[in-house]
N, CA, C and O atoms as CSV, one atom per row, in Angstrom:
chain,resi,resn,atom,element,x,y,z
A,1,MET,N,N,-89.392,78.232,9.673
A,1,MET,CA,C,-90.172,79.391,9.665
A,1,MET,C,C,-90.479,79.717,8.147
A,1,MET,O,O,-91.614,80.040,7.797
A,2,LEU,N,N,-89.538,79.629,7.359
A,2,LEU,CA,C,-89.799,79.688,5.929
A,2,LEU,C,C,-90.715,78.818,5.384
A,2,LEU,O,O,-91.592,79.202,4.610
A,3,ARG,N,N,-90.559,77.525,5.773
A,3,ARG,CA,C,-91.647,76.544,5.324
A,3,ARG,C,C,-92.877,76.906,5.814
A,3,ARG,O,O,-93.792,76.795,4.999
A,4,SER,N,N,-93.186,77.334,6.980
A,4,SER,CA,C,-94.368,77.782,7.604
A,4,SER,C,C,-95.162,78.838,6.928
A,4,SER,O,O,-96.386,78.858,6.795
A,5,LEU,N,N,-94.189,79.821,6.468
A,5,LEU,CA,C,-94.696,81.049,5.669
A,5,LEU,C,C,-95.094,80.584,4.299
A,5,LEU,O,O,-96.181,80.940,3.844
A,6,THR,N,N,-94.283,79.810,3.609
A,6,THR,CA,C,-94.709,79.247,2.372
A,6,THR,C,C,-95.970,78.465,2.346
A,6,THR,O,O,-96.782,78.595,1.430
A,7,GLN,N,N,-96.143,77.639,3.361
A,7,GLN,CA,C,-97.520,76.898,3.530
A,7,GLN,C,C,-98.637,77.898,3.622
A,7,GLN,O,O,-99.661,77.747,2.955
A,8,ARG,N,N,-98.461,78.933,4.448
A,8,ARG,CA,C,-99.547,79.858,4.694
A,8,ARG,C,C,-99.725,80.605,3.456
A,8,ARG,O,O,-100.895,80.884,3.193
A,9,LEU,N,N,-98.851,80.984,2.653
A,9,LEU,CA,C,-99.050,81.594,1.305
A,9,LEU,C,C,-99.837,80.672,0.328
A,9,LEU,O,O,-100.832,81.032,-0.301
A,10,GLU,N,N,-99.281,79.472,0.282
A,10,GLU,CA,C,-99.966,78.331,-0.753
A,10,GLU,C,C,-101.359,78.124,-0.219
A,10,GLU,O,O,-102.215,77.860,-1.063
A,11,SER,N,N,-101.719,78.196,1.012
A,11,SER,CA,C,-103.058,77.897,1.387
A,11,SER,C,C,-104.008,79.038,1.099
A,11,SER,O,O,-105.216,78.812,1.162
A,12,LEU,N,N,-103.577,80.210,0.796
A,12,LEU,CA,C,-104.566,81.180,0.520
A,12,LEU,C,C,-105.196,81.025,-0.805
A,12,LEU,O,O,-104.581,80.723,-1.828
A,13,SER,N,N,-106.543,81.266,-0.714
A,13,SER,CA,C,-107.472,81.221,-1.950
A,13,SER,C,C,-108.216,82.504,-2.152
A,13,SER,O,O,-108.764,83.026,-1.182
A,14,PRO,N,N,-108.278,83.069,-3.373
A,14,PRO,CA,C,-108.978,84.136,-3.594
A,14,PRO,C,C,-110.441,84.050,-3.315
A,14,PRO,O,O,-111.120,85.048,-3.075
A,15,SER,N,N,-110.945,82.744,-3.354
A,15,SER,CA,C,-112.462,82.551,-3.020
A,15,SER,C,C,-112.734,82.477,-1.569
A,15,SER,O,O,-113.889,82.552,-1.149
A,16,ASP,N,N,-111.765,82.340,-0.825
A,16,ASP,CA,C,-111.858,82.257,0.660
A,16,ASP,C,C,-112.559,83.503,1.278
A,16,ASP,O,O,-111.953,84.572,1.195
A,17,PRO,N,N,-113.786,83.473,1.893
A,17,PRO,CA,C,-114.319,84.774,2.436
A,17,PRO,C,C,-113.422,85.300,3.533
A,17,PRO,O,O,-113.406,86.521,3.684
A,18,SER,N,N,-112.675,84.549,4.320
A,18,SER,CA,C,-111.797,85.171,5.259
A,18,SER,C,C,-110.323,85.494,4.700
A,18,SER,O,O,-109.398,85.620,5.502
A,19,LEU,N,N,-110.142,85.608,3.497
A,19,LEU,CA,C,-108.826,85.907,2.852
A,19,LEU,C,C,-108.168,87.209,3.394
A,19,LEU,O,O,-106.977,87.259,3.701
A,20,ARG,N,N,-108.996,88.221,3.486
A,20,ARG,CA,C,-108.395,89.445,3.896
A,20,ARG,C,C,-107.915,89.341,5.317
A,20,ARG,O,O,-106.831,89.838,5.620
A,21,ARG,N,N,-108.707,88.683,6.263
A,21,ARG,CA,C,-108.436,88.566,7.620
A,21,ARG,C,C,-107.211,87.615,7.720
A,21,ARG,O,O,-106.376,87.889,8.582
A,22,ARG,N,N,-107.035,86.636,7.010
A,22,ARG,CA,C,-105.855,85.684,6.944
A,22,ARG,C,C,-104.688,86.419,6.554
A,22,ARG,O,O,-103.664,86.212,7.205
A,23,ILE,N,N,-104.659,87.280,5.564
A,23,ILE,CA,C,-103.620,87.997,5.056
A,23,ILE,C,C,-102.961,88.937,6.178
A,23,ILE,O,O,-101.759,88.989,6.436
A,24,VAL,N,N,-104.053,89.719,6.834
A,24,VAL,CA,C,-103.610,90.516,7.775
A,24,VAL,C,C,-103.096,89.915,9.050
A,24,VAL,O,O,-102.227,90.510,9.688
A,25,VAL,N,N,-103.629,88.662,9.492
A,25,VAL,CA,C,-102.920,88.009,10.464
A,25,VAL,C,C,-101.534,87.483,10.198
A,25,VAL,O,O,-100.702,87.334,11.094
A,26,SER,N,N,-101.322,87.208,8.928
A,26,SER,CA,C,-99.964,86.606,8.466
A,26,SER,C,C,-99.017,87.810,8.354
A,26,SER,O,O,-97.809,87.575,8.344
A,27,LEU,N,N,-99.416,88.973,8.276
A,27,LEU,CA,C,-98.458,90.011,7.975
A,27,LEU,C,C,-97.423,90.167,9.100
A,27,LEU,O,O,-96.253,90.414,8.809
A,28,ASP,N,N,-97.815,90.031,10.365
A,28,ASP,CA,C,-96.839,90.106,11.424
A,28,ASP,C,C,-95.765,88.997,11.395
A,28,ASP,O,O,-94.651,89.244,11.855
A,29,ARG,N,N,-96.061,87.750,10.857
A,29,ARG,CA,C,-95.124,86.629,10.808
A,29,ARG,C,C,-94.253,87.037,9.726
A,29,ARG,O,O,-93.051,86.853,9.916
A,30,TYR,N,N,-94.673,87.634,8.459
A,30,TYR,CA,C,-93.749,88.022,7.427
A,30,TYR,C,C,-92.750,89.076,7.864
A,30,TYR,O,O,-91.557,89.091,7.560
A,31,MET,N,N,-93.451,90.032,8.682
A,31,MET,CA,C,-92.372,91.148,9.113
A,31,MET,C,C,-91.394,90.564,10.147
A,31,MET,O,O,-90.242,90.992,10.215
A,32,LEU,N,N,-91.855,89.577,10.960
A,32,LEU,CA,C,-90.864,89.032,11.860
A,32,LEU,C,C,-89.777,88.369,11.016
A,32,LEU,O,O,-88.597,88.571,11.305
A,33,PHE,N,N,-90.113,87.592,9.993
A,33,PHE,CA,C,-89.180,86.862,9.119
A,33,PHE,C,C,-88.195,87.883,8.527
A,33,PHE,O,O,-86.975,87.723,8.571
A,34,ARG,N,N,-88.788,88.916,7.984
A,34,ARG,CA,C,-87.974,89.798,7.375
A,34,ARG,C,C,-86.985,90.525,8.326
A,34,ARG,O,O,-85.844,90.805,7.961
A,35,HIS,N,N,-87.456,90.813,9.535
A,35,HIS,CA,C,-86.514,91.412,10.586
A,35,HIS,C,C,-85.410,90.446,10.977
A,35,HIS,O,O,-84.272,90.869,11.177
A,36,LEU,N,N,-85.719,89.146,11.092
A,36,LEU,CA,C,-84.757,88.265,11.405
A,36,LEU,C,C,-83.605,88.023,10.262
A,36,LEU,O,O,-82.414,87.843,10.519
A,37,ILE,N,N,-84.177,88.052,8.968
A,37,ILE,CA,C,-83.238,87.988,7.919
A,37,ILE,C,C,-82.367,89.103,7.964
A,37,ILE,O,O,-81.153,88.898,7.944
A,38,GLU,N,N,-82.858,90.356,8.028
A,38,GLU,CA,C,-82.073,91.495,7.954
A,38,GLU,C,C,-81.037,91.569,9.107
A,38,GLU,O,O,-79.889,91.964,8.903
A,39,HIS,N,N,-81.450,91.205,10.235
A,39,HIS,CA,C,-80.480,91.206,11.382
A,39,HIS,C,C,-79.387,90.095,11.231
A,39,HIS,O,O,-78.263,90.286,11.696
A,40,HIS,N,N,-79.677,89.054,10.648
A,40,HIS,CA,C,-78.695,88.016,10.456
A,40,HIS,C,C,-77.721,88.503,9.364
A,40,HIS,O,O,-76.519,88.264,9.481
A,41,THR,N,N,-78.221,89.196,8.277
A,41,THR,CA,C,-77.405,89.640,7.195
A,41,THR,C,C,-76.422,90.828,7.715
A,41,THR,O,O,-75.261,90.954,7.324
A,42,LEU,N,N,-77.047,91.659,8.631
A,42,LEU,CA,C,-76.192,92.764,9.122
A,42,LEU,C,C,-75.038,92.167,10.028
A,42,LEU,O,O,-73.918,92.673,10.095
A,43,ARG,N,N,-75.411,91.106,10.675
A,43,ARG,CA,C,-74.350,90.573,11.532
A,43,ARG,C,C,-73.193,89.920,10.777
A,43,ARG,O,O,-72.020,90.017,11.138
A,44,GLU,N,N,-73.621,89.232,9.676
A,44,GLU,CA,C,-72.647,88.630,8.838
A,44,GLU,C,C,-71.718,89.743,8.076
A,44,GLU,O,O,-70.522,89.572,7.836
A,45,GLN,N,N,-72.393,90.791,7.771
A,45,GLN,CA,C,-71.694,91.802,7.010
A,45,GLN,C,C,-70.710,92.669,7.909
A,45,GLN,O,O,-69.626,93.109,7.527
A,46,ASN,N,N,-71.262,92.834,9.146
A,46,ASN,CA,C,-70.376,93.632,10.094
A,46,ASN,C,C,-69.500,92.854,10.977
A,46,ASN,O,O,-68.531,93.444,11.454
A,47,ILE,N,N,-69.698,91.578,11.278
A,47,ILE,CA,C,-68.892,90.864,12.088
A,47,ILE,C,C,-68.164,89.580,11.392
A,47,ILE,O,O,-66.944,89.424,11.338
A,48,PHE,N,N,-69.050,88.781,10.924
A,48,PHE,CA,C,-68.512,87.586,10.264
A,48,PHE,C,C,-67.613,87.774,9.114
A,48,PHE,O,O,-66.503,87.242,9.092
A,49,TYR,N,N,-68.049,88.504,8.167
A,49,TYR,CA,C,-67.182,88.681,6.776
A,49,TYR,C,C,-65.879,89.351,7.213
A,49,TYR,O,O,-64.825,88.840,6.834
A,50,PRO,N,N,-65.857,90.359,7.913
A,50,PRO,CA,C,-64.612,91.099,8.154
A,50,PRO,C,C,-63.690,90.137,8.976
A,50,PRO,O,O,-62.494,90.135,8.685
A,51,LEU,N,N,-64.121,89.352,9.939
A,51,LEU,CA,C,-63.286,88.354,10.529
A,51,LEU,C,C,-62.788,87.364,9.804
A,51,LEU,O,O,-61.646,86.944,9.992
A,52,LEU,N,N,-63.681,86.832,8.797
A,52,LEU,CA,C,-63.303,85.879,7.976
A,52,LEU,C,C,-62.139,86.280,7.048
A,52,LEU,O,O,-61.149,85.567,6.885
A,53,ASP,N,N,-62.334,87.502,6.438
A,53,ASP,CA,C,-61.285,88.215,5.630
A,53,ASP,C,C,-60.090,88.341,6.228
A,53,ASP,O,O,-59.061,88.158,5.578
A,54,GLU,N,N,-60.065,88.653,7.481
A,54,GLU,CA,C,-58.917,88.946,8.370
A,54,GLU,C,C,-58.071,87.415,8.546
A,54,GLU,O,O,-56.848,87.320,8.434
A,55,LYS,N,N,-58.814,86.486,8.783
A,55,LYS,CA,C,-58.254,85.142,9.435
A,55,LYS,C,C,-57.888,84.290,8.215
A,55,LYS,O,O,-56.962,83.488,8.335
A,56,VAL,N,N,-58.543,84.398,7.048
A,56,VAL,CA,C,-58.426,83.269,5.943
A,56,VAL,C,C,-57.602,83.835,4.861
A,56,VAL,O,O,-57.829,84.963,4.425
A,57,ASP,N,N,-56.635,83.074,4.405
A,57,ASP,CA,C,-55.730,83.462,3.332
A,57,ASP,C,C,-56.315,83.335,1.912
A,57,ASP,O,O,-57.386,82.737,1.813
A,58,ASP,N,N,-55.761,83.808,0.853
A,58,ASP,CA,C,-56.447,83.874,-0.448
A,58,ASP,C,C,-56.697,82.587,-1.036
A,58,ASP,O,O,-57.736,82.400,-1.670
A,59,ASP,N,N,-55.859,81.705,-0.888
A,59,ASP,CA,C,-56.000,80.268,-1.354
A,59,ASP,C,C,-57.200,79.652,-0.679
A,59,ASP,O,O,-57.986,78.981,-1.348
A,60,GLU,N,N,-57.367,79.829,0.501
A,60,GLU,CA,C,-58.425,79.196,1.341
A,60,GLU,C,C,-59.674,79.867,0.827
A,60,GLU,O,O,-60.644,79.157,0.558
A,61,LYS,N,N,-59.732,81.120,0.675
A,61,LYS,CA,C,-60.871,81.822,0.288
A,61,LYS,C,C,-61.311,81.391,-1.306
A,61,LYS,O,O,-62.490,81.426,-1.660
A,62,GLU,N,N,-60.402,81.054,-2.055
A,62,GLU,CA,C,-60.822,80.458,-3.307
A,62,GLU,C,C,-61.387,79.129,-3.142
A,62,GLU,O,O,-62.345,78.759,-3.820
A,63,HIS,N,N,-60.833,78.406,-2.273
A,63,HIS,CA,C,-61.321,77.035,-2.021
A,63,HIS,C,C,-62.711,77.130,-1.441
A,63,HIS,O,O,-63.569,76.312,-1.775
A,64,ILE,N,N,-62.954,78.065,-0.615
A,64,ILE,CA,C,-64.359,78.227,-0.036
A,64,ILE,C,C,-65.349,78.594,-1.072
A,64,ILE,O,O,-66.436,78.022,-1.149
A,65,LYS,N,N,-64.960,79.605,-1.921
A,65,LYS,CA,C,-65.798,80.016,-3.016
A,65,LYS,C,C,-66.208,78.960,-3.997
A,65,LYS,O,O,-67.337,78.855,-4.475
A,66,ALA,N,N,-65.119,78.143,-4.265
A,66,ALA,CA,C,-65.386,76.992,-5.161
A,66,ALA,C,C,-66.377,76.042,-4.623
A,66,ALA,O,O,-67.276,75.554,-5.308
A,67,ALA,N,N,-66.179,75.792,-3.349
A,67,ALA,CA,C,-67.094,74.815,-2.643
A,67,ALA,C,C,-68.620,75.310,-2.585
A,67,ALA,O,O,-69.573,74.557,-2.780
A,68,LEU,N,N,-68.725,76.707,-2.285
A,68,LEU,CA,C,-70.002,77.165,-2.141
A,68,LEU,C,C,-70.636,77.143,-3.727
A,68,LEU,O,O,-71.779,76.744,-3.949
A,69,GLN,N,N,-69.844,77.566,-4.644
A,69,GLN,CA,C,-70.439,77.458,-5.987
A,69,GLN,C,C,-70.838,76.117,-6.465
A,69,GLN,O,O,-71.825,75.992,-7.191
A,70,SER,N,N,-70.104,75.086,-6.087
A,70,SER,CA,C,-70.436,73.818,-6.512
A,70,SER,C,C,-71.721,73.261,-5.703
A,70,SER,O,O,-72.439,72.354,-6.123
A,71,ALA,N,N,-71.879,73.866,-4.619
A,71,ALA,CA,C,-73.077,73.453,-3.754
A,71,ALA,C,C,-74.482,74.055,-4.247
A,71,ALA,O,O,-75.561,73.551,-3.934
A,72,LEU,N,N,-74.349,75.113,-4.997
A,72,LEU,CA,C,-75.496,75.766,-5.597
A,72,LEU,C,C,-76.194,74.883,-6.551
A,72,LEU,O,O,-75.537,74.043,-7.166
A,73,PRO,N,N,-77.520,75.002,-6.739
A,73,PRO,CA,C,-78.192,74.134,-7.670
A,73,PRO,C,C,-77.965,74.677,-8.973
A,73,PRO,O,O,-77.781,75.893,-9.021
A,74,PRO,N,N,-77.939,73.945,-10.174
A,74,PRO,CA,C,-77.675,74.415,-11.485
A,74,PRO,C,C,-78.507,75.627,-11.959
A,74,PRO,O,O,-78.026,76.451,-12.737
A,75,ASP,N,N,-79.683,75.714,-11.507
A,75,ASP,CA,C,-80.556,76.805,-11.948
A,75,ASP,C,C,-80.602,78.065,-11.182
A,75,ASP,O,O,-81.373,78.982,-11.466
A,76,PHE,N,N,-79.587,78.096,-10.004
A,76,PHE,CA,C,-79.534,79.310,-9.209
A,76,PHE,C,C,-79.042,80.402,-9.938
A,76,PHE,O,O,-78.064,80.276,-10.674
A,77,ALA,N,N,-79.680,81.532,-9.786
A,77,ALA,CA,C,-79.228,82.774,-10.542
A,77,ALA,C,C,-78.028,83.355,-9.740
A,77,ALA,O,O,-78.137,83.580,-8.534
A,78,ARG,N,N,-76.924,83.585,-10.406
A,78,ARG,CA,C,-75.768,84.194,-9.836
A,78,ARG,C,C,-75.503,85.583,-10.119
A,78,ARG,O,O,-74.512,86.132,-9.639
């Protein structure tokens, strides 16, 4: 879905006479994506993270943290 939205955005051209219509048509897709991301994040915050915190000991949390940090690209803003 993100790839599709990115392609739509990259295909927009200021000189396109249908630019305004293409933007309006795309807004629904952008809002759906936003809703999905917000819903996913809330489920993680309310269910997954508390459960993970309860079930995983401190050493394993540090191991997970290190693994996630090493998987990030070098230019990723932390």
